[in-house]
C-alpha positions as CSV (number, residue, x, y, z in Angstrom):
1,M,9.9,-21.7,-56.8
2,D,9.8,-20.2,-53.2
3,K,7.8,-17.0,-53.2
4,R,7.9,-16.3,-49.5
5,K,10.5,-13.7,-49.9
6,N,8.0,-11.6,-51.9
7,N,5.3,-11.5,-49.3
8,G,6.5,-8.2,-47.6
9,G,7.9,-9.7,-44.5
10,H,6.7,-9.4,-41.0
11,S,4.1,-6.6,-40.4
12,T,5.8,-5.3,-37.2
13,K,9.3,-5.4,-38.5
14,G,11.3,-2.8,-36.6
15,Y,8.4,-2.0,-34.3
16,A,8.1,-5.1,-32.1
17,G,9.3,-5.3,-28.5
18,R,10.2,-2.7,-26.0
19,K,11.3,0.9,-26.9
20,P,15.1,1.4,-26.9
21,L,16.6,2.5,-23.6
22,H,17.6,5.8,-25.2
23,D,13.9,6.7,-25.9
24,E,12.8,5.7,-22.3
25,L,15.6,7.8,-20.8
26,K,14.6,10.8,-22.9
27,G,11.1,10.6,-21.5
28,V,12.5,10.5,-18.0
29,E,14.8,13.4,-18.7
30,L,11.9,15.5,-20.0
31,A,9.7,14.7,-17.0
32,S,12.2,14.9,-14.2
33,P,12.2,18.8,-13.8
34,H,8.4,18.6,-13.2
35,V,8.3,15.8,-10.7
36,K,8.8,18.0,-7.6
37,D,6.0,20.4,-8.7
38,A,3.7,17.4,-9.4
39,F,4.2,16.0,-5.9
40,K,3.6,19.4,-4.4
41,T,0.3,19.7,-6.4
42,I,-0.8,16.2,-5.3
43,A,0.1,17.0,-1.7
44,G,-1.8,20.2,-1.9
45,I,-4.9,18.3,-3.0
46,M,-4.5,15.8,-0.2
47,L,-4.1,18.6,2.4
48,S,-6.7,21.0,1.0
49,E,-9.8,21.9,3.1
50,K,-11.8,22.2,-0.1
51,S,-11.0,18.7,-1.4
52,N,-13.5,15.9,-0.8
53,S,-12.4,12.7,0.9
54,R,-12.3,10.8,-2.4
55,D,-9.8,13.3,-3.9
56,K,-7.7,13.2,-0.8
57,I,-7.6,9.4,-0.8
58,A,-6.7,9.3,-4.5
59,A,-3.9,11.9,-4.0
60,A,-2.5,10.1,-1.0
61,K,-2.5,6.9,-3.0
62,I,-0.6,8.5,-5.8
63,L,1.9,9.9,-3.3
64,I,2.5,6.6,-1.6
65,E,2.6,4.5,-4.8
66,Y,5.0,6.7,-6.7
67,G,6.9,8.2,-3.8
68,C,7.5,5.0,-1.8
69,G,6.9,2.3,-4.5
70,K,4.0,0.0,-4.8
71,P,4.3,-3.2,-2.8
72,K,4.7,-6.4,-4.7
73,E,1.3,-7.9,-5.4
74,T,0.8,-11.5,-4.5
75,I,-2.1,-13.8,-5.1
76,E,-2.8,-16.6,-2.6
77,Q,-4.5,-19.5,-4.1
78,T,-5.8,-22.6,-2.4
79,T,-7.6,-25.5,-4.0
80,T,-9.2,-28.4,-2.1
81,L,-10.2,-31.6,-3.8
82,S,-11.8,-34.5,-2.0
83,N,-12.2,-38.0,-3.3
84,F,-10.4,-37.2,-6.5
85,N,-8.3,-39.8,-8.3
86,I,-6.4,-38.6,-11.3
87,K,-6.0,-42.1,-12.7
88,E,-9.8,-42.3,-12.9
89,L,-9.9,-39.1,-15.0
90,F,-7.6,-40.6,-17.6
91,S,-8.6,-44.3,-17.6
92,F,-9.8,-45.7,-20.8
93,D,-12.0,-48.7,-21.3
94,S,-10.0,-51.3,-23.1
95,N,-13.2,-53.3,-23.9
96,K,-14.6,-50.8,-26.3
């Protein structure tokens, strides 16, 4: 007799994947009244005479990334092979 139905099911049942759109929009709705104040605070840190350069750079980075949007990240990859024959890599000795 098949007893798989008695094993309790999948451990992440109902919790897997992305949160429902309703939950995400609820978070945006709760945060949106505070966004303007947050940007003012970050801009204040960036323009403050008392802030050190590290804080100013971090504040400027946040303003640019969230205010203008992060640029798409790309990875440039180059590979150079010389005197490489793929047939030799997969050749098998038929005499053995």
